[in-house]
Residue frames as a rotation matrix with the C-alpha (Angstrom) as fourth column:
MET 1
0.192 0.230 -0.954 5.80
-0.975 0.155 -0.159 44.19
0.112 0.961 0.254 12.24
THR 2
0.284 -0.033 0.958 5.35
-0.372 0.917 0.142 40.43
-0.884 -0.396 0.248 12.10
ALA 3
-0.693 -0.603 -0.395 7.09
-0.633 0.246 0.734 38.20
-0.346 0.759 -0.552 9.62
LEU 4
0.304 0.776 -0.553 5.11
-0.934 0.358 -0.011 36.11
0.189 0.519 0.833 7.19
ALA 5
0.361 -0.118 0.925 4.97
-0.367 0.894 0.257 32.41
-0.857 -0.433 0.280 7.85
PRO 6
-0.696 -0.672 -0.253 7.07
-0.512 0.217 0.831 30.41
-0.504 0.708 -0.495 5.40
LEU 7
0.381 0.824 -0.419 5.03
-0.880 0.185 -0.438 29.17
-0.283 0.536 0.795 2.47
SER 8
-0.553 -0.529 0.643 5.32
-0.325 0.848 0.418 25.44
-0.767 0.022 -0.641 1.82
LEU 9
0.170 0.566 -0.806 4.42
-0.978 -0.003 -0.208 24.31
-0.120 0.824 0.553 -1.68
ASP 10
-0.396 -0.462 -0.794 6.07
-0.579 0.797 -0.175 20.93
0.713 0.390 -0.582 -1.29
ASP 11
-0.445 0.263 0.856 3.53
-0.821 0.262 -0.507 19.19
-0.358 -0.929 0.099 0.92
LEU 12
0.742 0.662 -0.105 2.33
-0.642 0.656 -0.397 16.53
-0.194 0.362 0.912 -1.52
THR 13
-0.243 -0.823 0.514 4.26
-0.512 0.559 0.653 13.28
-0.824 -0.104 -0.557 -1.71
TYR 14
-0.807 -0.117 -0.578 4.58
-0.568 0.418 0.709 10.84
0.159 0.901 -0.404 -4.57
GLU 15
-0.868 0.484 -0.110 2.14
0.497 0.844 -0.203 8.50
-0.005 -0.231 -0.973 -2.83
ASP 16
-0.290 0.778 -0.558 -0.42
0.167 -0.533 -0.829 11.30
-0.942 -0.334 0.025 -2.34
LEU 17
-0.309 0.106 -0.945 -0.23
-0.816 -0.541 0.205 12.27
-0.489 0.834 0.254 -6.01
ARG 18
-0.924 -0.092 -0.371 -0.40
-0.287 0.808 0.515 8.64
0.252 0.582 -0.773 -7.17
LEU 19
-0.719 0.687 -0.105 -3.44
0.612 0.553 -0.566 7.85
-0.330 -0.471 -0.818 -5.03
MET 20
-0.201 0.654 -0.729 -5.27
-0.200 -0.756 -0.623 11.02
-0.959 0.021 0.283 -6.10
ALA 21
-0.463 -0.032 -0.886 -4.74
-0.878 -0.120 0.463 10.12
-0.121 0.992 0.027 -9.75
LEU 22
-0.974 0.091 -0.208 -5.73
0.052 0.981 0.185 6.47
0.221 0.170 -0.960 -9.26
ARG 23
-0.537 0.820 -0.197 -8.98
0.434 0.068 -0.898 7.53
-0.724 -0.568 -0.392 -7.59
ARG 24
-0.117 0.482 -0.868 -9.86
-0.553 -0.758 -0.346 9.68
-0.825 0.439 0.355 -10.60
ILE 25
-0.937 -0.340 -0.081 -9.44
-0.254 0.501 0.827 6.89
-0.241 0.796 -0.556 -13.17
PRO 26
-0.558 0.756 0.342 -13.02
0.739 0.640 -0.209 5.51
-0.378 0.136 -0.916 -13.03
ALA 27
0.369 0.747 -0.552 -14.67
0.387 -0.664 -0.640 8.92
-0.845 0.022 -0.534 -13.46
ALA 28
-0.062 -0.480 -0.875 -12.18
-0.580 -0.697 0.423 10.27
-0.812 0.533 -0.235 -15.98
SER 29
-0.934 -0.348 -0.077 -12.33
-0.271 0.555 0.786 7.17
-0.230 0.756 -0.613 -18.18
GLY 30
-0.158 0.960 -0.230 -16.09
-0.976 -0.117 0.183 6.82
0.149 0.253 0.956 -18.02
GLY 31
0.428 0.303 0.851 -15.67
-0.602 0.798 0.019 3.29
-0.674 -0.521 0.524 -16.67
ARG 32
0.884 -0.094 -0.457 -13.72
-0.369 0.458 -0.809 2.11
0.285 0.884 0.370 -19.75
TRP 33
-0.172 -0.980 -0.102 -10.39
-0.542 0.181 -0.821 1.73
0.823 -0.085 -0.562 -17.90
THR 34
0.776 0.621 0.110 -10.91
-0.470 0.454 0.757 -1.28
0.420 -0.640 0.644 -15.68
HIS 35
0.605 -0.634 -0.482 -7.42
0.664 0.736 -0.136 -2.72
0.440 -0.238 0.866 -15.14
HIS 36
0.801 -0.232 0.552 -5.77
-0.382 -0.908 0.174 -0.64
0.461 -0.350 -0.815 -12.40
ALA 37
0.839 -0.539 -0.072 -2.92
0.457 0.626 0.632 -2.99
-0.295 -0.563 0.772 -11.51
SER 38
0.405 -0.767 -0.497 0.69
-0.327 -0.629 0.705 -1.82
-0.854 -0.123 -0.506 -11.53
VAL 39
-0.410 -0.562 0.718 1.39
0.455 0.556 0.696 -3.96
-0.790 0.612 0.028 -14.63
ASP 40
0.582 0.676 0.451 -0.96
0.761 -0.259 -0.594 -1.78
-0.285 0.689 -0.666 -16.70
PRO 41
-0.365 -0.782 0.504 1.06
0.900 -0.435 -0.024 0.63
0.238 0.445 0.863 -18.90
GLY 42
0.209 0.521 0.828 -1.40
0.236 -0.848 0.474 3.43
0.949 0.096 -0.300 -18.10
VAL 43
0.975 0.105 -0.195 -0.78
0.205 -0.099 0.974 3.03
0.083 -0.990 -0.118 -14.37
THR 44
0.167 -0.984 -0.069 2.96
0.949 0.142 0.283 2.97
-0.268 -0.112 0.957 -15.02
LEU 45
-0.341 -0.235 0.910 2.67
0.620 -0.784 0.030 6.28
0.707 0.575 0.413 -16.88
LEU 46
0.662 0.651 0.372 0.50
0.088 -0.560 0.824 7.68
0.744 -0.513 -0.428 -14.12
GLU 47
0.793 -0.432 -0.429 3.17
0.546 0.194 0.815 6.74
-0.269 -0.881 0.389 -11.57
LEU 48
-0.215 -0.893 0.395 5.86
0.974 -0.227 0.017 8.31
0.074 0.389 0.918 -13.73
PHE 49
-0.073 0.261 0.963 3.93
0.310 -0.911 0.271 11.58
0.948 0.318 -0.014 -13.95
ALA 50
0.924 0.374 -0.076 3.33
0.162 -0.203 0.966 11.55
0.346 -0.905 -0.248 -10.18
PHE 51
0.364 -0.880 -0.305 7.08
0.865 0.198 0.462 11.15
-0.346 -0.432 0.833 -9.64
LEU 52
-0.422 -0.545 0.725 7.91
0.809 -0.587 0.030 13.97
0.409 0.599 0.688 -12.05
LEU 53
0.351 0.628 0.695 5.31
0.153 -0.771 0.619 16.27
0.924 -0.111 -0.367 -10.50
GLU 54
0.886 -0.093 -0.455 6.70
0.461 0.059 0.886 15.58
-0.056 -0.994 0.096 -7.03
GLN 55
-0.108 -0.994 0.025 10.15
0.972 -0.101 0.212 16.59
-0.209 0.047 0.977 -8.28
GLN 56
-0.321 0.058 0.945 8.77
0.516 -0.826 0.226 19.81
0.794 0.560 0.235 -9.78
LEU 57
0.763 0.628 0.151 6.99
0.176 -0.427 0.887 20.66
0.621 -0.650 -0.437 -6.52
PHE 58
0.530 -0.661 -0.531 10.27
0.784 0.144 0.603 20.21
-0.322 -0.736 0.595 -4.65
VAL 59
-0.492 -0.741 0.456 12.09
0.862 -0.490 0.133 22.57
0.124 0.459 0.880 -7.01
LEU 60
0.055 0.622 0.781 9.21
0.363 -0.741 0.565 25.07
0.930 0.252 -0.267 -6.83
ASP 61
0.885 0.355 -0.302 9.49
0.372 -0.148 0.917 25.17
0.281 -0.923 -0.263 -3.04
GLN 62
0.055 -0.950 -0.309 13.18
0.984 -0.001 0.178 26.12
-0.170 -0.314 0.934 -3.08
VAL 63
0.963 0.209 -0.172 13.98
0.198 -0.977 -0.080 29.80
-0.184 0.043 -0.982 -2.55
PRO 64
0.403 -0.864 0.301 17.13
0.618 0.015 -0.786 31.11
0.675 0.503 0.540 -4.26
ASP 65
-0.124 -0.579 -0.806 19.76
0.974 -0.226 0.012 32.81
-0.189 -0.783 0.592 -2.11
ALA 66
-0.843 -0.200 0.500 19.28
0.370 -0.890 0.267 36.06
0.391 0.410 0.824 -4.02
LEU 67
0.018 0.938 0.345 15.71
0.029 -0.346 0.938 36.30
0.999 -0.007 -0.034 -2.71
THR 68
0.510 0.180 -0.841 16.53
0.779 0.318 0.540 35.44
0.364 -0.931 0.022 0.87
HIS 69
-0.423 -0.756 -0.501 19.02
0.872 -0.490 0.004 38.31
-0.249 -0.435 0.866 1.10
ALA 70
-0.548 0.218 0.808 16.72
0.470 -0.718 0.513 40.84
0.692 0.661 0.291 -0.58
């Protein structure tokens, strides 16, 4: 019997998430959002959400001790 390879859910970084979201701005806004600089409040919120999502992915990837002993 072979063991399953460990599953890694935490492979996206803050920078990966931020860049993926920034690339989607033109299509998602229909071309109406044109200022993509870091001083734009929308970009600041986008960066905040990327940070929070990265933190959630980290927590999601943690396996509790009760499961490792089961």
